[in-house]
C-alpha positions in Angstrom: 13.9 -20.8 -6.0 12.5 -18.0 -8.2 11.3 -15.0 -6.3 7.7 -14.9 -7.5 4.5 -13.8 -5.9 2.1 -16.3 -4.4 -1.4 -16.1 -5.9 -4.7 -17.6 -4.9 -7.5 -17.3 -2.4 -6.6 -16.6 1.2 -7.1 -20.3 2.1 -4.8 -21.3 -0.8 -2.1 -18.9 0.2 -2.3 -20.0 3.9 -1.9 -23.6 2.7 1.5 -22.7 1.4 3.0 -20.0 3.7 2.3 -17.8 6.7 2.0 -14.7 4.4 2.9 -11.9 6.8 5.9 -13.8 8.2 7.1 -14.8 4.7 6.9 -11.2 3.4 8.6 -9.9 6.5 11.8 -11.9 5.9 11.7 -11.4 2.1 11.0 -15.1 1.3 8.4 -14.0 -1.3 7.8 -10.6 -3.0 4.0 -10.4 -2.7 0.8 -12.2 -2.1 -1.8 -11.5 -4.8 -5.6 -12.1 -4.6 -6.9 -11.9 -8.1 -10.3 -10.5 -8.9 -11.0 -10.4 -5.2 -13.1 -7.2 -5.3 -15.9 -7.3 -8.0 -15.1 -5.3 -11.1 -18.6 -3.8 -11.1 -17.9 -2.5 -7.6 -14.5 -1.1 -8.7 -16.2 1.0 -11.3 -18.9 2.1 -8.9 -16.4 3.1 -6.3 -14.4 5.1 -8.9 -17.5 6.9 -10.0 -18.4 7.7 -6.4 -14.9 9.1 -5.8 -15.3 11.5 -8.7 -18.9 12.4 -7.8 -18.5 12.9 -4.0 -14.9 12.4 -2.9 -12.8 15.4 -2.1 -9.8 14.6 -4.4 -6.7 16.4 -3.2 -4.6 17.3 -6.3 -0.8 17.5 -5.6 2.0 19.0 -7.5 5.0 16.9 -8.6 5.4 13.3 -9.6 3.3 11.8 -6.8 -0.4 10.8 -6.6 -3.6 12.8 -6.1 -5.5 11.4 -3.1 -8.7 10.9 -1.1 -7.9 10.2 2.5 -5.3 10.9 5.1 -1.5 10.3 4.7 0.6 10.0 7.8 3.8 10.5 5.8 2.4 13.8 4.4 0.8 15.2 7.6 2.5 13.4 10.5 5.0 16.1 11.2 2.1 17.9 12.8 0.2 15.3 14.9 -2.7 17.6 15.7 -3.2 18.3 11.9 -2.8 14.6 11.1 -5.4 13.4 13.6 -7.8 16.2 12.7 -7.6 15.2 9.1 -8.0 11.5 10.0 -11.2 12.3 11.8 -12.5 14.0 8.6 -11.5 10.9 6.6 -13.4 8.6 8.9 -16.5 10.9 8.7 -16.2 10.9 4.9 -15.8 7.1 4.6 -18.8 6.5 6.9 -21.1 7.7 4.1 -19.1 7.9 0.9 -19.7 4.3 -0.2 -23.3 4.0 0.9 -25.1 1.4 -1.2 -21.8 -0.1 -2.5 -19.5 -2.8 -1.2 -17.2 -0.8 1.1 -13.6 -1.0 -0.3 -11.9 -0.1 3.0 -13.8 -2.8 4.8 -12.9 -5.2 2.1 -9.2 -4.5 2.5 -9.4 -5.0 6.3 -11.4 -8.2 5.8 -8.9 -9.6 3.3 -6.0 -8.9 5.6 -7.9 -10.6 8.4 -8.4 -13.6 6.2 -4.6 -13.7 5.5 -3.9 -13.5 9.3 -6.7 -15.5 10.9 -4.8 -15.8 14.2 -4.5 -12.1 14.6 -6.9 -9.1 15.0 -6.7 -6.5 12.3 -7.7 -3.0 13.5 -7.3 0.6 12.5 -4.1 2.1 14.0 -4.7 4.2 17.0 -2.9 5.9 19.9 -3.2 4.7 23.5 -5.7 7.6 24.0 -7.9 6.3 21.3 -7.0 8.8 18.5 -7.5 7.0 15.1 -5.3 7.1 12.1 -6.7 7.1 8.6 -7.4 3.5 7.7 -6.5 3.6 3.9 -6.0 6.2 1.2 -7.2 6.3 -2.4 -4.3 7.1 -4.7 -5.0 8.6 -8.1 -2.0 8.4 -10.5 -2.5 10.6 -13.5 -0.3 10.8 -16.6 3.3 11.4 -15.6 2.8 10.4 -11.9 4.4 7.5 -10.1 7.3 6.7 -7.7 11.0 6.5 -8.2 12.8 3.6 -6.5 12.3 4.0 -2.8 11.3 2.2 0.4 8.6 2.8 3.1 9.1 2.4 6.8 7.7 4.5 9.6 10.5 3.3 11.9 13.4 3.6 9.5 12.5 6.4 7.1 10.4 8.9 9.0 11.8 7.8 12.4 8.6 8.9 14.2 8.9 6.8 17.3 6.2 8.9 19.0 3.5 7.2 16.9 2.1 3.9 18.1 2.2 2.4 14.6 6.0 2.8 14.6 6.3 0.4 17.6 5.7 -2.6 15.3 8.9 -4.2 14.1 7.4 -5.1 10.7 5.6 -2.9 8.2 3.8 -4.3 5.1 1.7 -2.6 2.5 -1.6 -3.6 0.9 -3.0 -2.3 -2.5 -6.4 -2.8 -4.1 -6.5 -1.9 -7.7 -9.7 -0.1 -8.6 -8.8 1.1 -12.1 -5.8 -0.1 -14.2 -4.1 1.9 -17.0 -3.9 0.8 -20.6 -1.7 -2.4 -20.9 1.9 -1.1 -20.9 4.7 -2.7 -18.9 6.3 0.8 -18.5 3.1 2.4 -17.1 2.2 2.3 -13.4 2.9 -1.4 -12.6 4.9 -1.7 -9.3 8.3 -3.3 -9.6 9.7 -4.9 -6.5 13.5 -5.6 -6.0 14.8 -8.4 -3.9 16.8 -5.9 -1.9 15.9 -4.6 1.5 16.8 -1.0 2.1 19.9 -0.2 4.1 21.6 3.1 5.1 24.4 2.3 2.6 21.8 2.2 -0.3 20.2 5.5 0.5 22.7 7.6 -1.6 21.9 5.4 -4.6 18.2 6.2 -4.2 18.8 9.9 -3.8 20.8 10.4 -7.0 19.1 7.8 -9.2 22.0 5.4 -9.2 20.0 2.4 -8.0 19.3 1.1 -11.5 23.0 0.7 -12.2 23.6 -0.9 -8.8 20.7 -3.4 -9.3 22.0 -4.3 -12.8 25.6 -4.6 -11.6 24.6 -6.8 -8.6 22.0 -8.8 -10.6 19.3 -8.1 -8.1 16.2 -10.1 -8.8 13.0 -8.2 -9.4 9.4 -8.8 -10.2 6.6 -6.7 -11.6 3.1 -6.9 -10.1 0.7 -6.5 -13.0 -2.8 -5.6 -11.8 -6.3 -5.4 -13.1 -9.3 -3.9 -11.4 -10.3 -6.0 -8.5 -6.8 -7.4 -7.7 -5.5 -7.0 -4.2 -1.9 -7.6 -3.2 0.3 -7.3 -0.1 4.1 -6.7 -0.1 7.0 -5.6 2.1 7.8 -2.0 1.3 11.2 -2.4 2.9 12.0 -4.0 -0.5 13.1 -1.3 -2.8 10.2 -0.7 -5.2 9.0 1.8 -7.8 5.9 2.7 -9.8 6.9 3.9 -13.3 5.1 7.1 -14.3 1.7 6.6 -15.9 1.5 6.7 -19.7 -1.8 7.6 -21.4 -4.9 9.3 -20.3 -6.5 6.7 -18.0 -5.5 7.3 -14.3 -4.4 4.3 -12.2 -6.6 4.3 -9.1 -5.8 2.2 -6.0 -6.7 2.0 -2.4 -3.6 1.6 -0.3 -2.8 0.9 3.4 0.2 0.1 5.5 0.2 -2.9 7.9 2.1 -3.1 11.2 2.5 -6.4 13.0 4.8 -8.2 15.5 5.3 -11.9 16.0 4.4 -11.6 19.7 1.3 -9.5 19.3 -2.2 -10.4 18.3 -3.1 -6.9 17.1 -2.3 -5.9 13.5 -2.6 -2.1 12.8 -3.6 -0.7 9.4 -3.1 3.0 8.5 -2.4 5.3 5.6 
């Protein structure tokens, strides 16, 4: 079988696979809900971010952001949870009068996992994580081949979210770049990360490895309003943006276990 994403409405996807489980084992690269969030609302949310959002500009190749990142702040739990409280306060009024994009993401995940309960990640004492983060990729910004895993990369077992054996990722596209296959579209490789592969990611040799071993890959091409879920344990990359139009997405991580009803989301 060709390793291709499954597209459709949540009901159509569920008629074919159990999406979280299929993604967890690498059976499929992604689930894509096309035009799931209204384009007019995408434009309105982007305008609101620039008008009222506190955009954090970062140096280097990565994204600018609105929201809280566990990976960036989690080394200091007090700072992380304090920032998360600020994000919840900001999100409580930032999208007033609009369709709330963070709520949409949670509702879409709930629709894909109707037998589970999607909730914002939290510690046993009730401290909340940030639910999702807006990523703004300007010209030259993107991600080299990498993987994401709170358990395997950060190894922060003291966080409740790290107790889930599976971690997925969800991305809602709010603004796409100019059509260009080399600009900002995520490429997923049919290759889970392993410790043996880490040196190849660190020195940029993964491209040669992937070509030599004929590793299958797929590119997720998005337009504003598209939402997709994938397994970030698959090596993946986002080629740097070309052109002047930033790529703007809302991203979240998803933790789940086969034997638990709760599904955690965090950024």
